Structure formats: structure tokens, C-alpha cells
C-alpha positions in Angstrom: 73.1 22.2 81.7 70.4 21.1 84.0 67.8 23.5 85.1 67.7 24.5 88.8 64.7 24.2 91.0 63.3 27.4 89.6 63.8 26.2 86.1 66.7 28.6 85.3 69.8 27.1 83.8 72.9 27.3 86.0 76.1 28.2 84.2 79.5 28.3 85.8 79.8 32.0 85.2 76.6 32.7 87.2 77.9 30.6 90.1 81.1 32.8 90.3 79.0 35.9 90.6 76.9 34.5 93.4 80.0 33.3 95.4 81.4 35.7 98.0 84.0 38.0 96.4 87.6 37.5 97.6 87.7 41.3 98.2 86.1 40.9 101.7 89.3 39.4 103.1 91.3 42.2 101.5 88.8 44.8 102.8 89.3 43.5 106.4 93.0 43.7 106.0 92.8 47.1 104.5 90.5 48.3 107.3 93.0 46.9 109.8 95.9 48.8 108.1 93.9 52.0 108.0 93.0 51.6 111.7 96.7 51.1 112.5 97.7 54.1 110.3 95.1 56.3 112.0 96.3 55.1 115.5 99.9 55.9 114.5 98.9 59.4 113.3 97.0 60.1 116.6 100.0 58.8 118.6 102.4 61.0 116.5 100.2 64.1 117.0 100.0 63.4 120.8 103.8 62.9 121.0 104.4 66.1 119.0 102.2 68.1 121.3 104.0 66.7 124.3 107.3 67.5 122.7 106.3 71.0 121.9 105.2 71.5 125.5 108.6 70.1 126.7 110.4 72.4 124.2 108.5 75.4 125.7 109.8 74.5 129.2 113.4 73.7 128.0 114.5 76.2 125.3 117.8 74.4 124.7 116.1 71.2 123.6 117.3 70.2 120.1 114.5 70.7 117.6 115.8 69.0 114.5 112.9 67.0 112.9 115.2 64.7 111.0 116.4 62.7 114.0 114.9 61.6 117.3 116.1 63.2 120.5 117.4 60.8 123.0 116.4 60.8 126.6 120.0 61.7 127.5 119.8 64.9 125.4 116.5 65.8 127.1 118.0 65.2 130.6 121.1 67.3 129.7 119.0 70.2 128.3 116.7 70.0 131.4 119.6 70.0 133.8 121.1 73.0 132.0 117.8 74.9 132.2 117.4 74.1 135.9 121.0 75.4 136.5 120.2 78.6 134.7 117.0 79.1 136.7 118.8 78.5 139.9 121.4 81.1 139.0 118.7 83.6 138.1 117.0 82.9 141.4 120.3 83.4 143.3 120.8 86.7 141.5 117.3 87.8 142.5 117.8 86.8 146.1 121.0 88.9 146.1 118.9 91.9 145.0 116.4 91.3 147.7 119.0 91.7 150.4 120.2 95.2 149.1 117.3 97.6 149.4 118.3 100.9 150.9 116.5 102.1 154.0 113.8 104.6 153.2 113.3 103.3 149.7 109.7 102.2 148.9 108.9 100.6 145.6 105.4 99.4 144.8 104.6 97.6 141.6 101.2 96.9 140.0 101.0 94.8 136.8 97.8 94.4 134.8 98.2 94.9 131.1 100.7 97.6 131.8 103.3 97.9 134.6 102.9 100.7 137.1 105.7 101.5 139.4 105.8 104.0 142.2 109.1 104.6 144.0 109.7 106.8 147.0 113.4 107.8 147.1 114.5 109.3 150.5 116.1 112.7 150.9 118.5 113.8 149.7 117.1 112.7 146.4 119.8 111.3 144.1 120.7 113.5 141.1 119.0 112.2 138.0 116.5 110.0 139.9 113.9 110.0 137.1 116.6 109.2 134.5 117.9 106.3 136.7 114.4 104.8 137.1 113.7 105.0 133.4 117.1 103.4 132.7 116.2 100.5 134.9 113.2 99.8 132.6 115.3 100.3 129.4 118.0 97.9 130.7 115.4 95.1 130.9 113.9 96.0 127.5 110.6 97.3 128.8 109.2 100.4 127.0 108.3 103.3 129.2 105.0 105.0 128.3 104.9 107.7 130.9 107.3 108.8 133.7 106.7 111.6 136.3 108.6 112.9 139.3 107.4 114.9 142.2 109.0 116.2 145.4 107.4 115.0 148.6 107.9 116.4 152.2 111.4 116.6 153.6 113.1 116.4 150.1 112.0 112.9 149.2 111.2 112.2 145.6 108.3 110.2 144.3 108.9 108.7 140.8 105.9 107.1 139.0 106.3 105.1 135.8 103.8 103.4 133.5 105.4 101.0 131.1 104.4 98.3 128.6 103.5 94.9 129.8 106.4 92.7 131.0 106.9 89.2 132.5 106.7 89.0 136.3 110.3 88.1 136.7 111.4 91.1 134.6 109.2 93.4 136.7 110.8 92.0 139.9 114.3 92.7 138.5 113.2 96.3 137.7 111.8 96.7 141.2 115.1 95.4 142.6 117.1 97.8 140.4 115.0 100.8 141.5 115.3 99.8 145.2 119.1 100.0 144.9 119.3 103.6 143.5 121.2 105.7 145.9 
């Protein structure tokens, strides 16, 4: 073979080594595939987070991972949830109308639930028991309950209970207000 300008012989095998490797085209394609895969993973994580948030708002939402949930199923579950919430709101509104005259129920809720109820004279028999039962019916554990007589035969019942959701506390307050 003829010598190159530098005096070194050029052989076909040395020319192949100098040429750009065909792997660069594959590397670009591989980088594109990896970028697409990473984008799909980010999208799936984002959609999964949004679906989890939706599932927290709509408990009846199907959660099977093997199949996709259709929009129709989401709408049906959401409609059922809204109907249940409307029914619960209507029931609570019914409680709001019924308080007896002379009943005073105050509620404070920070970590624990503190309820103070003034029941007018004549005090109902078993007033303390009835107030504690109002908590037990709603699944709230009573920590301390006291009862004291207050002028003219009225009874003051004070209860400290474990933490509870605000809607549960409101139902308990409504139950206590209806004790006669």
C-alpha cells in the first residue's frame, strides 16, 4: 500500500477504525426511546397521583388496577357520592331545626372534642348516660364525663372525648340538643 502524507501505510482495517461508528445513530434512537419512556413514566405517576386524589374524594370509585376506569364510571360514582352527601346534609338540617328551648350545647375541637351541654330543669333522668351514648353511637371514645347541677335544677354535662371529624362532632351536638 502507498504511504500517507505522514509516511505511515494506510490499511483498510485502519480506515474502518477512523470512520464514525454506526452506533451513534443507534445511540440517538436509544436516547429518544429512553426520553419517551421517562416521559411516559412521569405521565403515569402524575395520572396515578390525580387518580388517588379522585379516589379520596369518591370512595365508590373502582380501584382495580387491571383495567382502566371509564369516564362513565367516574361520573356514576361521583353522582352517587354527591347524592349521599346531599342526603347527609338534609339529615343534618333536620337536626338543626329540632333543638329544645333552654338547651345550650357548646363544642370546642382541637386535638380532643370538648362538649358542654346545659340541659334545662327538670333535668332528664340519666342525662349523663344519654350524652355519653350520643358519643358512643358515633364511634367517638369518651375520655372524661362530668355532671353538675346548676341553679333552678338545670344540669351541666361536660364531656372530653377523642378527636373526631367535624361532621361527626356536629351530629353529636345535634343529638345532645334533642335530649329531653
